[in-house]
C-alpha positions as CSV (number, residue, x, y, z in Angstrom):
1,M,28.9,53.7,247.0
2,R,26.6,56.6,246.8
3,L,29.3,59.1,247.4
4,L,31.4,57.5,244.2
5,A,28.2,57.5,242.2
6,S,27.5,61.2,243.0
7,L,31.2,62.1,242.2
8,F,30.9,60.1,239.0
9,C,27.5,62.1,238.0
10,A,29.2,65.5,239.1
11,T,32.4,64.7,237.1
12,A,30.2,63.6,234.0
13,V,28.0,66.8,234.1
14,F,31.2,68.9,234.6
15,A,32.8,67.3,231.6
16,G,29.8,67.6,229.4
17,A,29.4,71.4,230.3
18,A,33.1,71.8,229.5
19,Q,32.6,70.2,226.4
20,A,29.5,72.4,225.4
21,D,31.4,75.4,226.4
22,A,34.5,74.5,224.1
23,L,32.3,73.9,221.2
24,R,30.6,77.3,221.6
25,D,33.9,78.9,222.0
26,T,35.2,77.4,218.7
27,A,31.8,78.2,217.1
28,K,32.2,81.8,218.1
29,E,35.5,81.9,216.2
30,Y,33.4,81.5,212.9
31,F,30.0,82.8,213.6
32,A,28.1,85.4,215.4
33,P,24.5,85.8,216.5
34,L,22.0,88.0,214.7
35,P,21.9,91.7,215.8
36,S,19.2,92.7,218.2
37,T,18.3,96.0,216.2
38,I,17.6,96.7,212.6
39,P,21.2,96.9,211.0
40,A,22.4,100.4,210.0
41,L,22.3,101.0,206.3
42,K,25.1,102.7,204.3
43,D,23.6,106.2,203.4
44,N,20.1,105.2,204.1
45,R,18.7,105.8,207.6
46,V,15.9,103.5,208.6
47,T,12.7,105.2,209.8
48,P,9.3,103.9,210.6
49,E,8.1,106.0,207.6
50,K,10.6,104.5,205.2
51,I,9.8,101.0,206.4
52,A,6.2,101.6,205.9
53,L,6.6,102.9,202.4
54,G,9.1,100.1,201.6
55,K,6.6,97.4,202.6
56,A,3.8,98.8,200.3
57,L,6.5,98.8,197.5
58,F,7.7,95.4,198.3
59,F,4.1,94.0,197.9
60,D,2.9,96.3,195.0
61,P,2.8,94.4,191.5
62,R,2.2,97.8,189.9
63,I,6.0,98.6,189.9
64,S,6.0,95.7,187.3
65,A,5.2,96.6,183.6
66,S,2.4,93.9,183.6
67,G,1.0,94.6,187.0
68,V,1.4,91.2,188.0
69,F,4.9,90.7,189.7
70,S,6.0,92.3,192.8
71,C,9.1,91.7,194.9
72,Y,6.9,89.4,197.0
73,S,6.4,87.2,193.9
74,C,10.0,86.0,194.0
75,H,10.5,86.6,197.7
76,N,7.6,85.0,199.5
77,L,7.8,85.8,203.3
78,T,5.5,82.7,203.9
79,T,7.8,80.1,202.3
80,G,11.2,81.1,203.5
81,G,11.7,84.5,201.6
82,D,12.1,82.9,198.1
83,D,9.6,81.3,195.6
84,N,10.5,77.7,196.0
85,M,11.0,77.2,192.4
86,E,14.0,76.1,190.2
87,T,14.1,79.5,188.7
88,S,11.8,82.3,188.9
89,V,9.0,83.1,186.3
90,G,8.6,86.8,185.4
91,H,7.2,89.1,182.7
92,G,5.5,87.2,179.9
93,W,5.8,84.1,181.8
94,Q,9.5,84.0,181.0
95,K,11.8,81.9,183.3
96,G,14.8,83.5,184.7
97,P,18.3,82.0,184.7
98,R,18.9,81.5,188.3
99,N,17.2,80.3,191.6
100,S,15.8,83.1,193.5
101,P,17.8,83.6,196.8
102,T,15.9,84.2,200.0
103,V,15.4,88.0,201.1
104,L,15.3,87.1,204.8
105,N,18.6,88.3,206.6
106,A,19.8,89.5,203.1
107,V,20.8,92.8,204.5
108,L,23.6,90.9,206.3
109,N,25.1,89.7,203.0
110,E,28.3,91.2,201.7
111,A,26.6,91.7,198.4
112,Q,23.4,90.7,196.6
113,F,22.7,88.1,193.8
114,W,24.6,84.8,193.3
115,D,27.4,86.7,191.4
116,G,27.6,89.7,194.0
117,R,26.7,92.1,191.2
118,A,24.8,94.4,193.6
119,E,26.5,95.9,196.4
120,D,23.7,96.3,198.6
121,L,19.9,95.9,198.8
122,K,19.0,99.2,197.2
123,A,21.1,98.4,194.2
124,Q,19.5,94.9,194.1
125,A,16.0,96.3,194.3
126,K,16.5,98.3,191.2
127,G,17.7,95.2,189.1
128,P,14.5,93.0,189.0
129,V,12.4,96.1,188.3
130,Q,14.3,96.8,185.0
131,A,15.1,93.1,183.9
132,G,13.2,92.0,180.8
133,V,12.4,88.6,182.3
134,E,11.3,89.7,185.6
135,M,9.3,93.1,186.1
136,A,10.5,94.5,182.8
137,N,9.7,98.1,183.8
138,T,11.6,101.4,183.4
139,P,12.5,103.9,186.1
140,E,10.4,106.5,184.2
141,T,7.2,104.5,184.2
142,V,7.7,103.3,187.8
143,E,7.9,107.1,189.0
144,A,4.8,107.8,186.9
145,T,3.0,105.0,188.3
146,L,3.8,106.1,191.8
147,R,3.2,109.8,191.3
148,S,-0.1,109.0,189.9
149,M,-1.6,108.0,193.4
150,P,-1.7,110.8,196.0
151,A,-1.2,108.4,198.9
152,Y,2.2,107.5,197.6
153,Q,3.0,111.1,197.1
154,E,2.3,111.5,200.9
155,W,4.1,108.6,201.8
156,F,7.3,109.4,200.0
157,K,7.2,112.9,201.4
158,A,6.9,111.4,204.9
159,A,9.7,109.0,204.3
160,F,12.2,111.5,202.6
161,P,11.2,115.0,204.0
162,E,14.5,116.4,202.9
163,S,13.7,115.8,199.2
164,D,12.2,118.3,196.9
165,A,11.0,115.6,194.5
166,P,10.8,112.6,196.9
167,V,8.8,110.3,194.5
168,N,11.8,108.8,192.3
169,F,13.4,105.6,191.6
170,D,16.3,105.9,193.9
171,N,14.1,106.6,196.8
172,M,11.8,103.6,195.8
173,A,14.8,101.3,196.1
174,M,16.0,103.0,199.5
175,A,12.6,102.4,201.0
176,I,12.4,98.8,199.7
177,E,16.0,98.3,201.3
178,A,14.6,99.8,204.7
179,F,11.8,97.4,204.9
180,E,13.9,94.3,203.9
181,A,16.4,95.3,206.6
182,T,13.7,94.4,209.3
183,L,13.4,90.8,207.9
184,I,15.7,89.3,210.5
185,T,15.0,85.7,211.9
186,P,16.5,84.9,215.2
187,A,16.9,81.1,215.4
188,P,17.9,78.4,218.0
189,F,21.3,78.7,216.9
190,D,21.3,82.4,218.0
191,A,20.1,81.5,221.3
192,W,22.7,78.7,221.7
193,L,25.4,81.1,220.7
194,N,24.2,83.5,223.4
195,G,24.5,80.9,226.0
196,D,21.3,78.7,226.0
197,D,22.8,75.3,226.2
198,E,19.4,73.6,225.6
199,A,18.7,75.5,222.4
200,L,20.5,72.8,220.2
201,T,19.9,69.1,220.4
202,A,22.9,66.7,220.8
203,E,22.4,66.0,217.1
204,Q,22.4,69.5,216.1
205,K,25.6,70.1,218.1
206,A,27.2,67.0,216.6
207,G,26.3,68.6,213.0
208,L,28.0,71.9,214.1
209,Q,31.0,70.2,215.2
210,L,31.3,68.4,211.8
211,F,30.4,71.7,210.0
212,I,33.5,73.2,211.5
213,D,35.8,70.2,211.4
214,K,35.1,69.2,207.7
215,G,35.7,72.9,206.7
216,C,32.3,74.0,205.8
217,S,32.7,77.1,208.0
218,S,35.4,78.3,205.9
219,C,33.1,79.4,203.4
220,H,29.9,79.4,205.3
221,S,30.8,81.7,208.2
222,G,29.9,84.9,209.9
223,V,26.5,86.2,211.1
224,N,24.6,84.9,208.1
225,V,26.5,81.6,208.0
226,G,27.6,82.5,204.5
227,G,26.5,85.5,202.3
228,H,30.2,86.7,201.8
229,G,33.3,85.6,199.8
230,Y,33.3,84.2,196.2
231,Y,34.3,80.6,195.6
232,P,34.5,78.2,192.6
233,F,31.6,75.7,192.4
234,G,33.5,72.5,192.1
235,L,36.6,73.5,193.9
236,I,37.8,70.0,194.1
237,E,35.4,68.2,191.8
238,K,33.0,69.8,189.5
239,P,29.4,68.6,189.7
240,G,27.6,67.5,186.5
241,A,26.1,69.9,183.9
242,E,22.7,69.2,185.5
243,I,23.8,71.0,188.6
244,L,26.3,73.3,187.2
245,P,25.1,74.7,183.8
246,P,28.1,75.3,181.7
247,D,26.6,78.3,180.1
248,D,26.2,80.2,183.5
249,K,29.9,81.2,184.4
250,G,28.9,83.1,187.6
251,R,31.0,86.0,188.7
252,F,32.6,86.0,185.3
253,A,29.8,87.8,183.9
254,V,30.6,90.7,186.5
255,T,34.3,90.9,186.3
256,E,35.2,89.2,182.8
257,T,38.2,87.6,184.6
258,V,39.0,84.2,183.6
259,D,39.6,83.3,187.3
260,D,36.0,84.0,188.2
261,E,34.5,81.4,185.7
262,Y,31.9,79.3,187.7
263,V,32.7,81.4,190.9
264,F,29.6,82.2,193.2
265,R,29.0,83.9,196.4
266,A,28.9,81.7,199.2
267,S,25.3,81.1,199.9
268,P,23.9,82.3,203.3
269,L,22.6,79.4,205.1
270,R,20.1,80.8,207.6
271,N,16.7,79.4,206.8
272,I,18.2,76.9,204.3
273,A,15.8,74.1,205.4
274,L,12.9,76.4,203.9
275,T,14.4,77.4,200.8
276,A,14.6,74.3,198.5
277,P,15.6,73.9,195.7
278,Y,19.3,74.6,196.1
279,F,22.2,75.9,194.2
280,H,22.1,78.9,191.6
281,S,20.6,76.2,189.3
282,G,17.8,75.2,191.6
283,K,18.3,71.6,190.6
284,V,18.6,69.8,193.9
285,W,15.5,69.8,196.2
286,D,16.9,67.6,199.0
287,L,19.0,69.4,201.6
288,K,20.8,66.2,202.5
289,V,21.7,65.6,198.9
290,A,22.8,69.2,198.6
291,V,24.9,68.7,201.7
292,Q,26.6,65.4,200.3
293,I,27.2,67.4,196.8
294,M,28.9,70.2,198.5
295,A,31.1,68.0,200.7
296,E,32.3,66.2,197.5
297,S,32.6,69.2,195.1
298,Q,34.3,71.7,197.7
299,L,35.8,69.6,200.2
300,G,36.7,66.3,198.5
301,E,34.8,64.6,201.4
302,A,32.3,61.5,201.1
303,L,29.9,62.0,204.1
304,S,28.3,59.0,205.8
305,D,24.6,59.1,206.1
306,Q,24.9,59.7,209.7
307,E,27.3,62.7,209.1
308,A,25.0,64.1,206.5
309,D,21.9,63.6,208.7
310,Q,23.8,65.4,211.5
311,M,24.8,68.3,209.4
312,V,21.2,68.8,208.3
313,A,20.1,68.6,211.8
314,F,22.5,71.7,212.5
315,L,21.2,73.4,209.4
316,D,17.7,73.1,210.8
317,S,18.8,75.0,213.9
318,L,19.2,78.1,211.5
319,T,15.5,78.2,210.7
320,G,14.4,81.5,212.5
321,T,11.4,83.2,213.5
322,L,10.1,86.0,210.9
323,P,8.9,89.2,212.4
324,D,5.2,89.7,212.1
325,V,4.3,91.3,208.8
326,V,0.8,92.6,208.3
327,L,-0.1,93.2,204.5
328,P,-0.3,96.8,203.6
329,I,-3.4,98.4,201.9
330,L,-2.2,99.8,198.8
331,P,-3.4,102.9,197.2
332,A,-5.8,102.8,194.3
333,E,-4.9,103.7,190.7
334,T,-6.2,106.7,189.1
335,A,-6.9,107.9,185.6
336,T,-3.3,108.9,185.1
337,T,-1.7,105.5,186.3
338,P,0.2,103.9,183.4
339,R,-1.7,100.9,182.3
340,P,-0.3,97.2,182.4
341,T,1.4,95.8,179.5
342,S,2.3,92.2,178.7
343,E,4.5,93.0,175.8
344,V,7.6,91.3,175.9
345,R,10.7,93.5,174.9
């Protein structure tokens, strides 16, 4: 009897291990673990000097016209890399049109913004600085601000030693991109993909299996579990106007192609448990509800409570560890630093 019991236990263990390996093999067809080093950037080699400069610029509100808003205002690194508001508040306390995406792991996205209008993070960094509802500044004023402070001149020269006039708007964006490329957050899911069977709970593995079987991984795949590809919101059934505002036609504003109406880039799902509210409209605050809405609108599936809970459990496994970020000490203004303005243009 003992021998039979031992054989039964050994068989069960072997079967469980085989099942876990099969799930991992399937998962690797759709997903990849985060890189172990800072990703290389197109036309922008990452150096320690560039990262340090970019960090200072990321936290410096003086690149906004009012001197109030910085990149960090909408991309708070202590709360998931976004601002946890429906839509962000900017210059003159105006409200922006869309929910702020997380900056964490954003370097791994195919393109930036919900409509993909910026091809990379350096292009993205220039947008909010000039947007009237965000920082409301101009490249010329930003450059004058940065040149007015001797420390910034030294930091730009160290970060861009090959440039004759290093303090410029393009270099500002490249430095911010270099810093943001360091914001990689390894998660339990990465450990599991790399072979740690205990990194995910049974419920999380069940949620992952559902995520694949139901078809969520068709759009939300790759290293960022999304962040690439453009899809209609409401592929099977359009959500109500409270979730899908009729006046925001998504990628249509970029391409002016009718087929791109209400089309958006697939949201990256890493750290999704930290970044409520959800969707480009920011109208849904509960992750389980967001999962159920996506299942119905994109897949035509009505998930049971248990299925939705299991998927949420899997999504929780995408919550990663942020690298330590020490707040920079910023240079003091000088007599030639442009003065803040609250004027709304």
